Structures are given as C-alpha cells and as structure tokens.
LUMGUNU-902322 format. One record per residue: residue in one letter; x, y, z of N, C-alpha, C, O in turn. Coordinates in nm, 3 decimals. Layout:
<sites>
- a;X;Y;Z;X;Y;Z;X;Y;Z;X;Y;Z
...
</sites>
This chain:
<sites>
- m;0.143;-1.462;-0.650;0.034;-1.557;-0.648;-0.061;-1.526;-0.763;-0.100;-1.410;-0.781
- k;-0.098;-1.626;-0.841;-0.189;-1.605;-0.953;-0.322;-1.673;-0.923;-0.327;-1.785;-0.873
- t;-0.428;-1.602;-0.956;-0.562;-1.656;-0.944;-0.624;-1.641;-1.083;-0.657;-1.530;-1.125
- n;-0.640;-1.751;-1.153;-0.682;-1.746;-1.294;-0.583;-1.657;-1.368;-0.463;-1.683;-1.365
- a;-0.631;-1.552;-1.433;-0.542;-1.461;-1.505;-0.505;-1.342;-1.418;-0.433;-1.252;-1.463
- f;-0.551;-1.340;-1.295;-0.524;-1.227;-1.206;-0.399;-1.253;-1.123;-0.359;-1.368;-1.103
- e;-0.339;-1.144;-1.076;-0.220;-1.154;-0.993;-0.240;-1.074;-0.865;-0.332;-0.994;-0.853
- s;-0.150;-1.099;-0.770;-0.154;-1.027;-0.642;-0.026;-0.950;-0.622;0.082;-0.992;-0.665
- a;-0.039;-0.836;-0.556;0.075;-0.756;-0.512;0.050;-0.723;-0.366;-0.064;-0.700;-0.325
- t;0.156;-0.720;-0.287;0.144;-0.686;-0.146;0.242;-0.574;-0.117;0.364;-0.592;-0.125
- l;0.187;-0.457;-0.082;0.267;-0.336;-0.067;0.229;-0.262;0.061;0.111;-0.255;0.096
- g;0.328;-0.209;0.129;0.303;-0.128;0.247;0.374;0.005;0.238;0.496;0.011;0.218
- g;0.298;0.111;0.253;0.353;0.245;0.246;0.294;0.332;0.355;0.240;0.440;0.327
- g;0.303;0.287;0.479;0.244;0.361;0.590;0.105;0.307;0.619;0.081;0.187;0.609
- c;0.016;0.394;0.655;-0.120;0.357;0.691;-0.190;0.285;0.577;-0.193;0.335;0.464
- f;-0.246;0.168;0.605;-0.312;0.094;0.497;-0.438;0.162;0.448;-0.479;0.137;0.335
- w;-0.501;0.246;0.529;-0.619;0.319;0.482;-0.580;0.409;0.364;-0.655;0.420;0.267
- c;-0.463;0.473;0.374;-0.416;0.562;0.266;-0.387;0.483;0.139;-0.433;0.518;0.030
- m;-0.310;0.377;0.155;-0.271;0.300;0.037;-0.392;0.233;-0.028;-0.401;0.227;-0.151
- e;-0.484;0.184;0.052;-0.605;0.122;-0.002;-0.683;0.223;-0.087;-0.726;0.191;-0.197
- a;-0.700;0.345;-0.034;-0.775;0.449;-0.106;-0.709;0.481;-0.240;-0.778;0.507;-0.339
- v;-0.577;0.479;-0.244;-0.504;0.506;-0.369;-0.526;0.394;-0.469;-0.565;0.419;-0.583
- y;-0.500;0.270;-0.428;-0.503;0.158;-0.522;-0.643;0.123;-0.569;-0.660;0.070;-0.679
- e;-0.744;0.153;-0.489;-0.882;0.127;-0.533;-0.921;0.213;-0.653;-1.018;0.183;-0.722
- r;-0.846;0.319;-0.678;-0.879;0.413;-0.785;-0.802;0.388;-0.914;-0.802;0.473;-1.003
- l;-0.737;0.274;-0.923;-0.661;0.243;-1.044;-0.738;0.145;-1.133;-0.781;0.040;-1.086
- p;-0.757;0.179;-1.260;-0.820;0.085;-1.352;-0.736;-0.042;-1.362;-0.613;-0.035;-1.374
- g;-0.800;-0.156;-1.357;-0.730;-0.283;-1.362;-0.711;-0.346;-1.226;-0.681;-0.465;-1.216
- v;-0.728;-0.266;-1.120;-0.723;-0.321;-0.985;-0.861;-0.375;-0.953;-0.961;-0.302;-0.959
- l;-0.867;-0.502;-0.919;-0.996;-0.568;-0.895;-1.038;-0.561;-0.749;-1.157;-0.547;-0.719
- s;-0.943;-0.569;-0.658;-0.975;-0.558;-0.515;-0.851;-0.517;-0.437;-0.738;-0.544;-0.478
- v;-0.876;-0.452;-0.325;-0.769;-0.412;-0.235;-0.815;-0.447;-0.094;-0.924;-0.408;-0.051
- t;-0.732;-0.521;-0.023;-0.764;-0.561;0.113;-0.655;-0.509;0.206;-0.537;-0.532;0.182
- s;-0.696;-0.438;0.310;-0.601;-0.390;0.410;-0.569;-0.503;0.507;-0.656;-0.581;0.546
- g;-0.442;-0.511;0.546;-0.404;-0.616;0.639;-0.260;-0.603;0.684;-0.203;-0.494;0.684
- f;-0.203;-0.716;0.722;-0.071;-0.718;0.783;0.014;-0.827;0.720;-0.036;-0.933;0.683
- a;0.144;-0.801;0.708;0.238;-0.900;0.655;0.378;-0.862;0.698;0.404;-0.749;0.740
- g;0.468;-0.959;0.686;0.609;-0.933;0.711;0.654;-0.956;0.854;0.768;-0.928;0.888
- g;0.564;-1.006;0.938;0.599;-1.027;1.078;0.599;-1.172;1.119;0.598;-1.262;1.035
- h;0.600;-1.195;1.251;0.612;-1.330;1.304;0.490;-1.377;1.384;0.483;-1.494;1.420
- v;0.394;-1.291;1.412;0.277;-1.329;1.490;0.168;-1.380;1.395;0.137;-1.316;1.295
- i;0.112;-1.496;1.427;0.006;-1.555;1.346;-0.127;-1.486;1.377;-0.164;-1.468;1.493
- n;-0.197;-1.449;1.270;-0.330;-1.388;1.280;-0.335;-1.270;1.379;-0.413;-1.273;1.473
- p;-0.252;-1.169;1.357;-0.248;-1.056;1.450;-0.372;-0.968;1.439;-0.439;-0.965;1.336
- t;-0.401;-0.898;1.547;-0.508;-0.798;1.546;-0.445;-0.661;1.517;-0.323;-0.644;1.527
- y;-0.528;-0.566;1.483;-0.482;-0.430;1.459;-0.412;-0.376;1.584;-0.306;-0.315;1.574
- h;-0.471;-0.398;1.700;-0.413;-0.345;1.823;-0.278;-0.409;1.854;-0.189;-0.342;1.907
- e;-0.261;-0.537;1.822;-0.132;-0.602;1.841;-0.027;-0.543;1.747;0.086;-0.516;1.788
- v;-0.065;-0.522;1.622;0.028;-0.465;1.524;0.065;-0.322;1.565;0.181;-0.283;1.552
- c;-0.032;-0.245;1.612;-0.004;-0.108;1.656;0.093;-0.104;1.774;0.163;-0.005;1.793
- g;0.098;-0.212;1.851;0.192;-0.219;1.963;0.336;-0.228;1.917;0.428;-0.201;1.995
- g;0.357;-0.265;1.793;0.492;-0.267;1.736;0.575;-0.391;1.763;0.692;-0.396;1.725
- d;0.516;-0.492;1.829;0.595;-0.610;1.865;0.570;-0.731;1.776;0.629;-0.836;1.799
- t;0.484;-0.720;1.676;0.450;-0.836;1.592;0.543;-0.853;1.473;0.549;-0.960;1.412
- g;0.617;-0.747;1.440;0.702;-0.750;1.322;0.626;-0.721;1.193;0.687;-0.704;1.088
- h;0.493;-0.715;1.200;0.413;-0.692;1.080;0.409;-0.544;1.042;0.424;-0.456;1.126
- a;0.390;-0.522;0.914;0.364;-0.389;0.861;0.219;-0.383;0.816;0.161;-0.484;0.779
- e;0.162;-0.263;0.820;0.031;-0.243;0.759;0.054;-0.245;0.608;0.138;-0.171;0.556
- v;-0.019;-0.331;0.539;-0.003;-0.347;0.394;-0.138;-0.355;0.326;-0.243;-0.369;0.390
- t;-0.133;-0.346;0.195;-0.252;-0.372;0.114;-0.221;-0.491;0.024;-0.114;-0.500;-0.036
- q;-0.317;-0.582;0.017;-0.309;-0.696;-0.075;-0.395;-0.655;-0.195;-0.515;-0.635;-0.182
- i;-0.332;-0.644;-0.310;-0.396;-0.593;-0.431;-0.412;-0.708;-0.530;-0.316;-0.776;-0.565
- t;-0.535;-0.730;-0.574;-0.560;-0.825;-0.682;-0.581;-0.742;-0.807;-0.666;-0.652;-0.810
- f;-0.504;-0.773;-0.912;-0.511;-0.691;-1.033;-0.510;-0.779;-1.157;-0.467;-0.894;-1.156
- d;-0.560;-0.719;-1.264;-0.562;-0.785;-1.395;-0.441;-0.735;-1.473;-0.440;-0.620;-1.517
- p;-0.339;-0.818;-1.493;-0.218;-0.772;-1.561;-0.241;-0.735;-1.707;-0.155;-0.673;-1.769
- a;-0.356;-0.772;-1.762;-0.388;-0.729;-1.898;-0.433;-0.583;-1.900;-0.435;-0.519;-2.005
- k;-0.468;-0.530;-1.781;-0.516;-0.391;-1.772;-0.422;-0.299;-1.697;-0.419;-0.178;-1.722
- i;-0.346;-0.354;-1.605;-0.248;-0.274;-1.530;-0.131;-0.366;-1.495;-0.151;-0.480;-1.452
- s;-0.012;-0.315;-1.512;0.107;-0.397;-1.486;0.153;-0.383;-1.341;0.119;-0.287;-1.272
- y;0.229;-0.481;-1.298;0.292;-0.474;-1.166;0.385;-0.352;-1.162;0.393;-0.284;-1.060
- a;0.453;-0.325;-1.271;0.541;-0.208;-1.279;0.463;-0.079;-1.256;0.513;0.012;-1.190
- k;0.342;-0.070;-1.307;0.259;0.050;-1.286;0.217;0.059;-1.139;0.216;0.168;-1.082
- l;0.184;-0.054;-1.077;0.150;-0.052;-0.934;0.269;0.002;-0.854;0.250;0.078;-0.759
- l;0.389;-0.038;-0.891;0.509;0.010;-0.822;0.532;0.159;-0.848;0.574;0.232;-0.758
- e;0.506;0.203;-0.969;0.520;0.345;-1.001;0.430;0.428;-0.910;0.472;0.532;-0.858
- v;0.308;0.383;-0.891;0.214;0.452;-0.802;0.263;0.444;-0.657;0.254;0.541;-0.582
- f;0.316;0.329;-0.618;0.368;0.307;-0.483;0.469;0.416;-0.446;0.460;0.473;-0.337
- w;0.565;0.444;-0.534;0.669;0.542;-0.503;0.612;0.682;-0.490;0.669;0.765;-0.418
- q;0.501;0.710;-0.558;0.441;0.843;-0.553;0.339;0.858;-0.440;0.306;0.971;-0.402
- a;0.290;0.747;-0.386;0.182;0.752;-0.288;0.231;0.765;-0.144;0.151;0.785;-0.053
- h;0.362;0.755;-0.122;0.416;0.770;0.013;0.561;0.814;0.003;0.617;0.823;-0.106
- d;0.622;0.841;0.118;0.763;0.879;0.121;0.846;0.756;0.157;0.852;0.718;0.274
- p;0.911;0.696;0.058;0.988;0.574;0.085;1.126;0.601;0.147;1.206;0.509;0.162
- t;1.152;0.726;0.184;1.283;0.760;0.242;1.278;0.775;0.393;1.381;0.798;0.457
- t;1.160;0.763;0.452;1.150;0.776;0.597;1.140;0.638;0.660;1.050;0.560;0.626
- l;1.230;0.608;0.750;1.235;0.476;0.812;1.128;0.465;0.920;1.124;0.543;1.015
- n;1.040;0.366;0.904;0.938;0.335;1.004;0.847;0.454;1.036;0.810;0.476;1.151
- r;0.813;0.530;0.932;0.730;0.648;0.956;0.668;0.695;0.825;0.730;0.691;0.719
- q;0.543;0.741;0.837;0.476;0.815;0.730;0.398;0.926;0.798;0.300;0.900;0.868
- g;0.441;1.050;0.777;0.375;1.162;0.843;0.381;1.145;0.994;0.488;1.122;1.051
- a;0.264;1.156;1.059;0.257;1.143;1.205;0.253;0.997;1.250;0.268;0.968;1.369
- d;0.234;0.904;1.155;0.228;0.762;1.189;0.371;0.709;1.203;0.450;0.714;1.109
- e;0.404;0.660;1.323;0.541;0.619;1.349;0.544;0.479;1.411;0.461;0.445;1.495
- g;0.641;0.400;1.368;0.659;0.265;1.418;0.690;0.171;1.302;0.664;0.204;1.186
- t;0.745;0.054;1.334;0.782;-0.041;1.229;0.663;-0.086;1.148;0.679;-0.129;1.033
- q;0.542;-0.078;1.205;0.422;-0.119;1.132;0.391;-0.024;1.016;0.310;-0.057;0.929
- y;0.454;0.093;1.013;0.431;0.190;0.905;0.547;0.195;0.807;0.557;0.288;0.728
- r;0.634;0.095;0.812;0.750;0.096;0.724;0.710;0.077;0.577;0.603;0.025;0.546
- s;0.797;0.122;0.492;0.780;0.104;0.348;0.831;-0.034;0.312;0.946;-0.069;0.340
- i;0.743;-0.115;0.249;0.778;-0.254;0.223;0.709;-0.307;0.098;0.591;-0.279;0.074
- i;0.784;-0.382;0.020;0.731;-0.454;-0.095;0.753;-0.602;-0.066;0.866;-0.645;-0.046
- l;0.646;-0.679;-0.065;0.655;-0.823;-0.043;0.629;-0.890;-0.177;0.515;-0.898;-0.223
- y;0.735;-0.938;-0.240;0.721;-0.994;-0.374;0.669;-1.138;-0.369;0.702;-1.214;-0.279
- h;0.586;-1.172;-0.470;0.523;-1.303;-0.477;0.600;-1.403;-0.562;0.576;-1.524;-0.554
- d;0.691;-1.354;-0.644;0.772;-1.444;-0.728;0.898;-1.369;-0.771;0.914;-1.250;-0.743
- e;0.984;-1.439;-0.840;1.112;-1.381;-0.881;1.094;-1.264;-0.977;1.169;-1.166;-0.972
- k;0.995;-1.272;-1.063;0.968;-1.162;-1.156;0.932;-1.035;-1.079;0.982;-0.927;-1.112
- q;0.847;-1.047;-0.978;0.812;-0.930;-0.897;0.934;-0.876;-0.822;0.951;-0.755;-0.810
- r;1.018;-0.965;-0.772;1.139;-0.920;-0.701;1.227;-0.837;-0.793;1.273;-0.729;-0.756
- l;1.251;-0.888;-0.913;1.336;-0.816;-1.008;1.275;-0.682;-1.048;1.346;-0.582;-1.057
- l;1.145;-0.680;-1.071;1.078;-0.554;-1.106;1.084;-0.455;-0.990;1.103;-0.335;-1.011
- a;1.068;-0.504;-0.867;1.073;-0.417;-0.750;1.212;-0.356;-0.733;1.225;-0.237;-0.706
- e;1.315;-0.437;-0.748;1.452;-0.387;-0.736;1.481;-0.283;-0.845;1.541;-0.178;-0.817
- k;1.439;-0.312;-0.966;1.459;-0.218;-1.078;1.383;-0.087;-1.053;1.436;0.021;-1.076
- a;1.259;-0.099;-1.007;1.177;0.020;-0.982;1.234;0.104;-0.868;1.229;0.227;-0.873
- k;1.289;0.039;-0.767;1.350;0.111;-0.655;1.469;0.193;-0.703;1.486;0.309;-0.665
- l;1.552;0.133;-0.785;1.667;0.206;-0.840;1.622;0.326;-0.924;1.678;0.435;-0.912
- a;1.522;0.305;-1.007;1.471;0.414;-1.091;1.406;0.524;-1.007;1.424;0.642;-1.035
- a;1.331;0.485;-0.904;1.262;0.583;-0.819;1.360;0.668;-0.740;1.330;0.783;-0.708
- q;1.476;0.613;-0.709;1.574;0.687;-0.628;1.610;0.821;-0.691;1.644;0.916;-0.621
- e;1.603;0.830;-0.823;1.633;0.955;-0.891;1.539;1.068;-0.851;1.573;1.185;-0.867
- n;1.422;1.034;-0.798;1.321;1.134;-0.761;1.329;1.176;-0.614;1.248;1.257;-0.570
- f;1.424;1.122;-0.540;1.435;1.151;-0.397;1.577;1.192;-0.361;1.673;1.134;-0.411
- r;1.590;1.292;-0.274;1.722;1.335;-0.229;1.781;1.237;-0.128;1.901;1.207;-0.131
- s;1.694;1.187;-0.038;1.740;1.092;0.064;1.730;0.950;0.010;1.653;0.924;-0.082
- p;1.809;0.859;0.066;1.804;0.720;0.019;1.668;0.655;0.047;1.607;0.678;0.152
- i;1.622;0.575;-0.046;1.499;0.496;-0.027;1.531;0.384;0.071;1.631;0.313;0.056
- v;1.446;0.368;0.172;1.467;0.265;0.276;1.366;0.150;0.264;1.357;0.067;0.354
- t;1.293;0.145;0.156;1.192;0.042;0.135;1.253;-0.098;0.139;1.352;-0.126;0.072
- e;1.192;-0.185;0.221;1.233;-0.325;0.224;1.172;-0.397;0.105;1.057;-0.372;0.068
- i;1.247;-0.486;0.045;1.195;-0.574;-0.060;1.222;-0.715;-0.011;1.337;-0.761;-0.010
- v;1.116;-0.784;0.028;1.128;-0.915;0.093;1.028;-1.013;0.033;0.928;-0.972;-0.027
- p;1.054;-1.143;0.048;0.960;-1.241;-0.005;0.826;-1.240;0.071;0.823;-1.225;0.194
- f;0.719;-1.254;-0.002;0.586;-1.267;0.058;0.576;-1.405;0.121;0.615;-1.505;0.060
- t;0.523;-1.411;0.242;0.500;-1.540;0.305;0.353;-1.559;0.341;0.292;-1.659;0.303
- k;0.296;-1.464;0.414;0.157;-1.478;0.459;0.096;-1.340;0.476;0.162;-1.247;0.523
- f;-0.030;-1.329;0.438;-0.106;-1.205;0.453;-0.221;-1.231;0.549;-0.289;-1.333;0.538
- y;-0.241;-1.139;0.643;-0.352;-1.148;0.737;-0.443;-1.028;0.717;-0.401;-0.915;0.744
- p;-0.566;-1.049;0.671;-0.657;-0.935;0.654;-0.685;-0.866;0.788;-0.698;-0.932;0.891
- a;-0.694;-0.736;0.784;-0.731;-0.658;0.902;-0.881;-0.678;0.929;-0.954;-0.730;0.845
- e;-0.922;-0.635;1.044;-1.063;-0.645;1.082;-1.151;-0.573;0.980;-1.107;-0.481;0.911
- d;-1.277;-0.616;0.973;-1.371;-0.564;0.873;-1.381;-0.411;0.872;-1.392;-0.351;0.765
- y;-1.376;-0.347;0.988;-1.395;-0.202;0.992;-1.281;-0.125;0.925;-1.293;-0.005;0.902
- h;-1.171;-0.193;0.895;-1.061;-0.127;0.823;-1.078;-0.134;0.672;-1.015;-0.057;0.599
- q;-1.162;-0.222;0.624;-1.177;-0.242;0.480;-1.261;-0.128;0.420;-1.368;-0.095;0.471
- g;-1.212;-0.070;0.311;-1.284;0.040;0.247;-1.298;0.160;0.340;-1.396;0.234;0.331
- y;-1.202;0.179;0.428;-1.214;0.279;0.534;-1.239;0.420;0.480;-1.330;0.488;0.527
- y;-1.160;0.463;0.385;-1.177;0.599;0.334;-1.314;0.618;0.270;-1.381;0.718;0.296
- d;-1.357;0.524;0.190;-1.486;0.538;0.123;-1.601;0.540;0.223;-1.703;0.605;0.199
- e;-1.586;0.469;0.333;-1.691;0.463;0.435;-1.683;0.577;0.537;-1.781;0.607;0.604
- n;-1.566;0.641;0.547;-1.543;0.741;0.652;-1.475;0.866;0.598;-1.392;0.926;0.667
- s;-1.508;0.907;0.476;-1.435;1.017;0.413;-1.445;1.149;0.487;-1.363;1.238;0.466
- n;-1.545;1.164;0.573;-1.559;1.288;0.651;-1.485;1.283;0.784;-1.481;1.384;0.855
- a;-1.428;1.170;0.820;-1.352;1.158;0.945;-1.229;1.248;0.938;-1.171;1.265;0.830
- p;-1.187;1.304;1.051;-1.072;1.396;1.049;-0.947;1.337;0.983;-0.885;1.406;0.902
- y;-0.908;1.214;1.014;-0.788;1.156;0.954;-0.802;1.150;0.802;-0.708;1.179;0.729
- c;-0.920;1.113;0.757;-0.943;1.103;0.612;-0.934;1.240;0.546;-0.877;1.253;0.438
- q;-0.990;1.343;0.612;-0.987;1.478;0.557;-0.848;1.540;0.559;-0.808;1.610;0.466
- i;-0.774;1.512;0.666;-0.643;1.576;0.684;-0.531;1.502;0.611;-0.439;1.565;0.558
- v;-0.538;1.369;0.607;-0.427;1.290;0.552;-0.459;1.229;0.415;-0.383;1.247;0.319
- i;-0.571;1.158;0.406;-0.598;1.081;0.284;-0.648;1.169;0.169;-0.598;1.158;0.057
- a;-0.746;1.257;0.195;-0.802;1.339;0.087;-0.696;1.423;0.015;-0.695;1.425;-0.108
- p;-0.606;1.491;0.087;-0.501;1.567;0.015;-0.409;1.477;-0.068;-0.366;1.516;-0.177
- k;-0.379;1.357;-0.016;-0.295;1.263;-0.091;-0.365;1.224;-0.222;-0.302;1.223;-0.328
- l;-0.494;1.193;-0.213;-0.570;1.156;-0.334;-0.576;1.273;-0.432;-0.560;1.254;-0.552
- e;-0.600;1.392;-0.380;-0.606;1.511;-0.467;-0.473;1.532;-0.539;-0.471;1.562;-0.659
- k;-0.363;1.516;-0.468;-0.230;1.533;-0.529;-0.210;1.430;-0.641;-0.164;1.465;-0.750
- l;-0.244;1.305;-0.613;-0.224;1.200;-0.713;-0.321;1.214;-0.831;-0.286;1.181;-0.944
- e;-0.441;1.263;-0.805;-0.536;1.290;-0.914;-0.483;1.403;-1.002;-0.488;1.394;-1.125
- h;-0.432;1.506;-0.939;-0.379;1.621;-1.013;-0.262;1.579;-1.102;-0.246;1.630;-1.213
- k;-0.181;1.487;-1.053;-0.067;1.436;-1.131;-0.111;1.329;-1.232;-0.030;1.278;-1.309
- k;-0.239;1.297;-1.232;-0.298;1.197;-1.323;-0.243;1.057;-1.295;-0.231;0.974;-1.385
- v;-0.209;1.031;-1.167;-0.159;0.901;-1.127;-0.275;0.805;-1.102;-0.268;0.687;-1.134
- i;-0.384;0.858;-1.044;-0.502;0.779;-1.014;-0.626;0.842;-1.075;-0.623;0.957;-1.119
- e;-0.734;0.766;-1.077;-0.862;0.816;-1.127;-0.920;0.914;-1.025;-0.895;0.901;-0.905
- p;-0.997;1.013;-1.071;-1.061;1.106;-0.977;-1.153;1.032;-0.880;-1.218;0.934;-0.915
- t;-1.156;1.084;-0.758;-1.242;1.028;-0.655;-1.387;1.063;-0.684;-1.419;1.179;-0.711
- v;-1.471;0.964;-0.679;-1.614;0.988;-0.696;-1.679;0.967;-0.562;-1.681;0.855;-0.510
- q;-1.733;1.072;-0.505;-1.800;1.061;-0.376;-1.946;1.020;-0.398;-2.019;1.084;-0.474
- t;-1.985;0.915;-0.331;-2.124;0.871;-0.339;-2.196;0.918;-0.215;-2.141;0.912;-0.105
- p;-2.321;0.965;-0.230;-2.395;1.010;-0.112;-2.419;0.895;-0.015;-2.444;0.782;-0.057
- k;-2.410;0.925;0.113;-2.432;0.823;0.216;-2.571;0.834;0.273;-2.607;0.757;0.362
</sites>
C-alpha cells in the first residue's frame, strides 16, 4: 500500500511490543502501529487474539519512506529481531498469534520477501518457518499497546525481553541506540 511517496510493511515476529520497539528505532520509519492481521475475525480484541482462535498474528504495520530505508532493509532487520525457526512461538510467548509472518502488500514485496527468506536461511541451522502471505486487512490493537516499550520500559516484560533484544541489535548496529526520555 502506498501513501504519497510512503509505503507500508506488515510484519509479525512474536510479541508486537518487541517488534514495534525495534522498528521505531530505524531511520526512515515514519510510524509503527501494533495490531493484528492474517486471521478471519473482524476487528478482534487483544484478548480474543490471545485466545488463539481468531487466526490473527500479532503484527506491526510499518509506514516507511523508501527513499530513506528500503523494504529489503526492513526484512533484514526482521530476520535479526526474532527467531524465524520456531513455529508459533517466540521465547515464552506461545501460540499461533506469535507466529513469524510477512504479509506482503504487492508482488514486489512478495518477491523480496521470498528472496530475503532464502538468503536468511544461511544464518539459521533450523528451517525458517515464516509464513509469506498476501496482506488483506490490518486491525490496530488497543491504544494501550501502542508505543508500549517507550511508555513502560521499566515493566518486567520490557526489562527482561525487550531491552536485551534492543541492546543486542544496537550492538550489532542494526538499529539506532535507544534514547530514554525522563518520565
């Protein structure tokens, strides 16, 4: 989907709080919205998705400026920001809602995703299980999920799961360093 000169990417790599925190730190990313896609229930709630019966995955909808960051770069970060070899699981988060998924918006994104998946496989011993499927509809999660890490960085989940992930990606120079603002 194109909005003026901007494009959208829809990616799921486990908990959307984690993926949102990662993608918000990339130059050229204009916005990241946590939500749900890939399922059959219209306008699902977080609690419905957590039940595992909606078919939806937790995803991030990323609006980016392709003049500043490419879709290929977003995919490169995607493979490093989660484990794409675990089926329906990321760490302690388990269920189909945590599956690894790329929802492509057009044929160009599909081809890039397939190519990136093949290239990424070289970095993993186990087979990549990431789904690559057409984007149909995105449902934003409730407001309290948006910007979750930035608003709740001292929460236990953020300290135990998200902060180490960000530190690892910063150390590898994949993302920009986290700037903590006083609350």
